[in-house]
N, C-alpha and C positions, 0 to 999 in steps of 0.2 A: 169836733170843732176845737180850734187851737189858734193861738196868737203866734203871728210870724213877724220877726223884724228883719228889715232888709240888712243882712250883714254877710251877704254872699259875694264871693269873687270867684269867678270861674276863669280858668285859663284854658282856651281851647286851641287845638291845633289841627288845622285841616289837612288830613293825610290822605293818601291812597295806598292800597295795599294789593299785591298780586298774590297768587296762590303760593302757599309755603312749599318749600322743597320737601320732597318725600315720594313715596311709591304712588303712582296713579292707579295702581290695582288694588291696594289695601285700604280700608277705612281708618287704619291706625298708622301713625308715623312711626319711623324708627325709634322715636323718643318715647313710645308707648301711649301717646296721646291720641284721641280721637279726632278725625278730620270733620270739620264743620265749616259753614260759611255764612257770613252775614252780608246781604245784599241790601244796602240803604236806597232810598229813593234817590238822593243826590248828595254827594259828599260836599257839595258847595254850601249846603244848608247847615248853619251851625249846630242845631239840635242833632243832625244826622252824623255829622263828623265828630261830635262829642259822644254819642251812642257808640260809633265804631271803636273809639278809644276804650270805652267801658268794656266792650265785648273782648277786645284784646287784653284789658287789664285782668279781667276776672276769668278768662277762658281756662287757664291752667287749674285754678282753684276747683273746677269742675271736670278736669280730665280731658278738656278740649284742646286741640291746635286749630286756631280760628283763622280763616281768610276773609278778609273784607274786600268786596268787588263793588265798584262804583256804578250804580244805575244811570247815573248822569241825567236824571229827570226824565229818561225815555223809556215808556214801557216795553218797547221792543227790544231794548237794550237788556232791560231786567229779565225779560223772558228768556233771552239767549243765554244770560248768565246762570239761570236756573238750570238750563240744559247743560252748560259747562260744567257745573257743580256736579250734577249727576254723573257726568263723564268721568269726573275726577274721583268718584266714588265716595262722597261725603256721606257721613252718617246723619247729619242734621243740616237743614238750611233755615236761617232766620231772614225774614224779609219784610220791608217797609215799602208797599206797593205804590208806584206812581199812578197806576190805573190798574184796579184789581181785576176788572173784566178782561183785560187784555193778558193777564197773567194766569187766569183759569186752566188753559190748557197745559202750561208748563208746569204748574203746581200739581195737577192730576198726574202728570209723567213722573214727577218727583215721588209722590206717594205710591205709585205703581212700581216704583223702583226700590220701595222699602225706606226711602229718605224721611226722616221726621221733619215735618213742616211747621215752623212757628211763625205766625204772624206777628209783626212788631209795630206797636203804635196805632195800626190801622188794620181793622179786620176786613174778612170776606163777607159778601151778602148772606143773609140768613139761609138761602136755598143753596148755597154752596160750601157750606161748612164742611162737607165731607172731604174737601180737598186740603184740609189743614187740620193738625193735631190739636193746636191750641192757639190761643191769641193772648198776648201780654200788651197792656197799655193802660190808658185812662179811659174813664167813662166819658166820651166826648159830649154826650147829652148834659151830663153834669158840668162840663167845662162851659158850655154855653149857659147853664143855668147859673153857674158862678158869677159870669160875666154880667148876665142880667141882674143879679142881686147887688153887684157892685155899683151898677147904674143906679138902681132904686136907692140905695144907701147915700150914694153922692148927691143925688138930685131928689130930695124928698118932696119937693113940690112939682116935680116933672121936668122933662127936657126932651129936645128934639134931637134924635140920633140917627146916624147913618151906619150902616153896617157894611163892611168889605169882607167878603168870604174868601176862603181858601180856594183850591182848585176845584172848579165846578164839577159836580158829581161825584167826588172822593167821599169816602165814608167819613172822615172827620169833618169835613166841610158840612156834609148834610146834618150830622148830628149836633154839631156846635150851633149850627143856624136854628134847628128845631128845639134845642135845649133853651137857648136865648130867647126865642120868641115865647116859648112856654112861660119862662119866668117873668117876663114883662108884660104878659097877657092881663088886661084888666087894670093895669097901673097907668100913671101919668106919663110913662116913657113912651114916646111916639117915634117909631122908625119911619123917617120921612124918605128914606130911599136905601135900597139894597143892590149890591152886584157882586158876584163871585168872579174870581180871577180865572184865567186860563190855566196857569200853573202857579205854584207855591213860589212865586217870584217876586222879590221886592219892587222891580221895575213895574210889574202888573198893578200891584197895590198903589203905587205912586201916581200912575197914570189914571187909574179910576178916582183917586183922591183929587186930582187935578179937575178932572170932569165934575164931581161933586162940588167943589169949591165955585166953579162957574155957575153951576145950577142953583146952589143954595146958599153960598156965602155965609154970612155970619148967623143966618138962621140955625146953623149947626152948632149944638151945644157939646156934643161928644161923638167918639166914633168907637164902635167895636170892630176890631180886626181879628180875624181868626188865627193869626200868629205873629209872634214877636217881630220877625224879619219884615213881615208885611207893614207892621206899625212904623219901621224905619223909613219905609217909602213914603207913608202918609206924613210923617213929620218932615221929611224934605219937602214935600209938595206944600205943606202949611208954611214952611219958612219962606219958600220962594214967592208965596202969595201974601206974605206979612201977616199971616193968620196966627193968632195967639190965644192961650187960655182955654184950649179945648181938652176936654177929658178923654183920654184914651185908654182903653182896656184891650190887652191881647192875650193870647194863648202861647205858652211854650215853657217859659222859665229859662232862657238861654242867655248868653252874655249880652246880646244886644237888647234883650228885655230888661235885664237888670241894669245895665248902663242907662237906659232910658229912663227908668223908674228913679234911679238915683239922680239923674240930672234934672228931673221935674218935667221931661217931655211927655211921659208917660205915666198915667195915674196909677196902674196896676198891671202886673203880668200874672197870669194864672199858671202855675208851675207844674209842668210834667217832670217827675224824677227819672230822668233818663237813665241814670246809674241803677236805681232799683229794678227798673223795667229789664235792662240787659242781664243783671244778675238773676232775675226770675225766669227769663227765657232759658239761660244756661242751666239752671236748676231743674226746670221741667224736662228738657232734652235729656239731661243726664238721667233724671228719674225713670223715663220712658225706656232708655237704654238699658236700665237695670231691671226692666220688666214691670214696673209699677204704673198703676193707672193715674192719670193727672186730671185736673179740673180744666175743662176746654176754654173757659172765659175767665181771664185773670185780670182784675182791675187793680191798679196801683194808685193810691190816694194822691189828691191834687192838693196844692197849697196856693193861697193868693199872697203874692207879695206887693207890699207898698212901702212907702218911705217910713211910715209910722207903723204901730201896731194895726192889724187887719184881722177881723174875725172872718174864719171860713164857714 
């Protein structure tokens, strides 16, 4: 448990990268570095573009020459990129899946080809753990629980809340939902409506919020959104409807979340440390290449960031 002050300023650059130059037949480049690939869900998402920057920043420290390939939010694109990475003879691939079930066959192919498979931010289902070597990310159940705790603290007398989930069926969406509802079970925090999005898209969250405003209006005291960029859409919908003073909690801890907390539009962001997640992923892959055994599930601690001091 610790206190966090909002004194964070992130400068994110949305970048896209192609395969690095070098031999397509050897896992090591001419510079002696080991070829690897990071396949984010969608580089248009701030958390993913920032994670890509962190992989690029720290790759050399762990002996890697890393390529970033944009999944563009499309599971089929991601599956093809895994196949492409195998053909390029990478030694490791790190991936944040758009739809894990659609990726299982290509991840199996990677494992069979001897490629180290690291899941980033979102894990595979329990019965499919054999298709990856390790997972690095936050405990999304705990992220949901932290959101529930924030609402309980902010509304000690109880409140009526709506929940807007991330991509329906996504591992993080399921766990954040379950953790949140576990935390508020038996309290006076009442979830009066819930809907998940089709994609981790700001526009999806905005459209759902517009519908919620029509249905519930000022009955809404607060909103739990599964990700900060979704909260951006929620805030825009509220502005358009002239709705003010609603307490919003979201997950990620990216630039949008920090800005929204700083300007008072969002009450709290539950921060994932994507820098530490990227470094840990590289560390584990290097350890495996060195013949070491690694822990398969690696949780990176969460922080809650508010305008003032906040207890996690």
